[in-house]
C-alpha positions as CSV (number, residue, x, y, z in Angstrom):
1,M,5.5,6.7,15.3
2,N,2.3,7.5,13.1
3,G,-1.4,6.0,14.3
4,L,-1.7,3.4,11.7
5,V,1.8,1.6,12.4
6,S,1.5,1.9,16.3
7,T,-2.0,0.4,15.9
8,A,-0.5,-2.4,13.7
9,L,2.1,-3.0,16.1
10,A,0.1,-2.9,19.0
11,A,-1.9,-5.5,17.4
12,V,1.2,-7.8,16.7
13,T,2.1,-7.2,20.2
14,L,-1.3,-8.7,21.4
15,T,-1.2,-11.5,19.0
16,C,2.4,-12.4,20.2
17,A,1.3,-12.4,23.8
18,V,-2.0,-14.8,22.7
19,A,0.2,-16.9,20.9
20,N,2.8,-17.6,23.5
21,A,0.8,-18.3,25.8
22,A,-1.1,-20.8,23.4
23,V,2.0,-22.8,22.9
24,A,3.2,-23.0,26.3
25,A,-0.1,-24.4,27.0
26,A,0.5,-27.0,24.5
27,D,3.8,-27.5,26.0
28,L,2.3,-28.1,29.4
29,A,0.0,-30.7,28.0
30,R,2.7,-32.5,26.1
31,A,0.9,-32.1,22.6
32,P,2.1,-34.5,20.1
33,F,3.7,-32.3,18.1
34,V,5.5,-30.6,20.9
35,L,7.2,-33.6,21.8
36,A,7.6,-34.3,18.1
37,N,9.8,-31.1,16.9
38,S,11.8,-31.1,20.1
39,A,12.8,-34.8,19.9
40,E,13.5,-33.7,16.1
41,V,16.1,-30.6,17.4
42,G,17.2,-32.5,20.5
43,V,15.3,-30.7,23.1
44,A,14.9,-33.2,25.9
45,P,11.3,-33.5,27.2
46,R,12.2,-32.7,30.3
47,W,13.2,-29.0,29.2
48,I,9.8,-28.8,28.1
49,P,8.2,-27.6,31.2
50,Y,10.6,-24.8,32.1
51,L,10.7,-23.3,28.4
52,A,6.7,-23.2,28.5
53,G,7.4,-21.0,31.6
54,L,9.2,-18.8,29.6
55,K,6.9,-18.3,27.2
56,L,4.3,-17.7,29.8
57,A,6.4,-15.2,31.4
58,G,7.1,-13.4,28.0
59,A,3.1,-13.4,27.4
60,A,2.3,-11.8,30.7
61,G,5.2,-9.6,30.6
62,L,3.9,-7.9,27.3
63,L,0.4,-7.9,28.7
64,L,1.5,-6.0,31.8
65,G,3.1,-3.9,29.6
66,F,0.2,-2.8,28.4
67,V,-1.6,-2.3,31.7
68,T,1.2,-0.8,34.1
69,T,4.4,0.4,32.2
70,P,5.8,-0.2,28.6
71,W,9.5,-1.1,30.3
72,L,8.1,-3.9,31.5
73,G,6.5,-5.2,28.1
74,L,10.1,-4.1,26.5
75,A,11.9,-6.4,29.0
76,A,9.1,-8.9,28.2
77,A,9.4,-8.7,24.2
78,T,13.5,-8.7,24.8
79,G,13.5,-12.0,26.4
80,L,11.2,-13.3,23.9
81,V,13.4,-12.1,21.0
82,G,16.4,-13.8,22.8
83,F,14.4,-16.8,23.2
84,F,13.1,-17.3,19.8
85,V,16.5,-16.1,18.0
86,G,17.6,-19.6,20.4
87,A,14.8,-21.6,18.7
88,V,15.6,-20.5,15.3
89,A,19.7,-21.1,15.7
90,V,18.6,-24.6,17.0
91,H,16.9,-25.4,14.0
92,V,19.6,-24.1,12.0
93,R,22.0,-26.1,14.2
94,T,20.1,-29.3,13.4
95,R,19.4,-29.0,9.8
96,V,15.5,-29.2,10.9
97,F,14.2,-26.7,8.1
98,H,11.0,-28.2,7.4
99,N,9.0,-26.2,10.4
100,L,11.6,-23.2,10.5
101,A,8.4,-20.8,9.8
102,F,7.1,-21.6,13.4
103,P,9.7,-20.2,15.4
104,A,10.9,-17.6,12.9
105,A,7.1,-16.2,12.9
106,Y,7.1,-16.0,16.5
107,L,10.9,-14.3,16.6
108,L,9.1,-11.9,14.2
109,M,5.9,-11.4,16.7
110,A,8.8,-10.6,19.5
111,V,10.4,-8.2,17.5
112,G,7.6,-6.4,16.3
113,A,6.4,-6.2,20.2
114,A,9.8,-5.3,21.0
115,T,9.5,-2.2,18.4
116,Y,6.3,-1.2,19.9
117,F,7.0,-1.1,23.3
118,A,10.5,0.6,22.8
119,A,8.7,3.6,20.9
120,A,6.5,3.5,23.8
121,V,9.1,4.0,26.1
122,G,10.5,6.4,24.3
């Protein structure tokens, strides 16, 4: 992978970590947009803290992947890809398309992070 692509993917990875930490904080704060979106797609409010925990774990794993070992970052990125594939699927299943761009954007960032770490581990 050339330097420019690697730098771009590193930036996407860091953005992914920050974005997931930020939305997890909104989840934990029970922000109105989180509660409204969750209700619209049929996610019970009691699940929101658990979903926030998964997002925080993913964000922490991405950051630790930079500091310690890329394998940890790859595992975190893979988990986030799975998480957001599920989120997109729930939006499609419930036919909530007006805000599908949000989970899709998070999915694309997670795919970028997985690509970055996959190249880093070899």
